Every structure is written in structure tokens, then in C-alpha cells.
C-alpha positions as CSV (number, residue, x, y, z in Angstrom):
1,M,28.0,20.3,10.6
2,D,26.4,23.5,11.7
3,I,23.5,23.8,14.2
4,G,20.9,24.4,11.4
5,M,21.7,21.1,9.7
6,I,21.5,19.3,13.0
7,F,18.1,20.8,13.7
8,V,16.7,19.8,10.3
9,L,17.9,16.2,10.9
10,I,16.3,16.1,14.3
11,I,13.0,17.3,12.8
12,L,13.2,14.7,10.1
13,F,13.9,11.8,12.4
14,A,11.6,12.9,15.2
15,F,8.5,13.7,13.0
16,V,8.7,12.6,9.4
17,L,10.2,9.1,9.9
18,P,7.5,7.9,12.4
19,I,4.8,9.1,10.1
20,V,6.3,7.2,7.1
21,I,6.7,4.1,9.2
22,Y,3.1,4.3,10.5
23,E,1.7,4.8,7.0
24,T,3.6,1.8,5.7
25,W,2.4,-0.3,8.6
26,S,-1.3,0.7,8.3
27,T,-1.2,0.1,4.5
28,H,0.1,-3.4,5.1
29,K,-2.5,-4.1,7.7
30,K,-5.3,-2.9,5.3
31,D,-3.9,-5.1,2.5
32,M,-3.7,-8.1,4.8
33,A,-7.3,-7.6,6.0
34,K,-8.5,-7.4,2.3
35,L,-6.6,-10.6,1.6
36,S,-8.1,-12.4,4.6
37,A,-11.6,-11.3,3.7
38,S,-11.2,-12.5,0.1
39,L,-10.2,-16.1,1.2
40,N,-12.8,-18.7,2.1
41,D,-12.3,-21.0,5.1
42,S,-10.7,-23.9,3.3
43,E,-8.2,-21.6,1.6
44,K,-7.3,-20.1,5.0
45,E,-6.9,-23.6,6.5
46,N,-4.6,-24.6,3.6
47,L,-2.5,-21.5,4.1
48,K,-2.2,-22.2,7.8
49,N,-1.1,-25.8,7.1
50,E,1.5,-24.7,4.6
51,L,2.9,-22.2,7.1
52,M,3.1,-24.8,9.8
53,A,4.9,-27.2,7.4
54,V,7.4,-24.5,6.5
55,K,8.0,-23.6,10.2
56,S,8.8,-27.2,11.2
């Protein structure tokens, strides 16, 4: 592998990969916020209870 290819790979891993990971994470957080806003309090309580039942 020549030095040019190594440089390109370093650029990809150092700059592009973190941007993609951040974009995916922020999209997930936005989707979860929309879901949380669309649920009423009783639905939220039911989901919490189901989660606790699955964990135990």
C-alpha cells in the first residue's frame, strides 16, 4: 500500500466516519423525541412497565 492510499484512509476515518456517526445519532435522537412527544402519559407509563417486565 502506497503513502497516498494510507493518507486517503486516514482522512476517511478521521473526518468522514465521525460525521456519519454523529448524523446517525442525531437523527435517532430526533426520532425518539418525536415519538415521546406523540405519546400521552398513560402510553408512556405502559411502555415503561413493559420495559421493566422485559428487564426482569
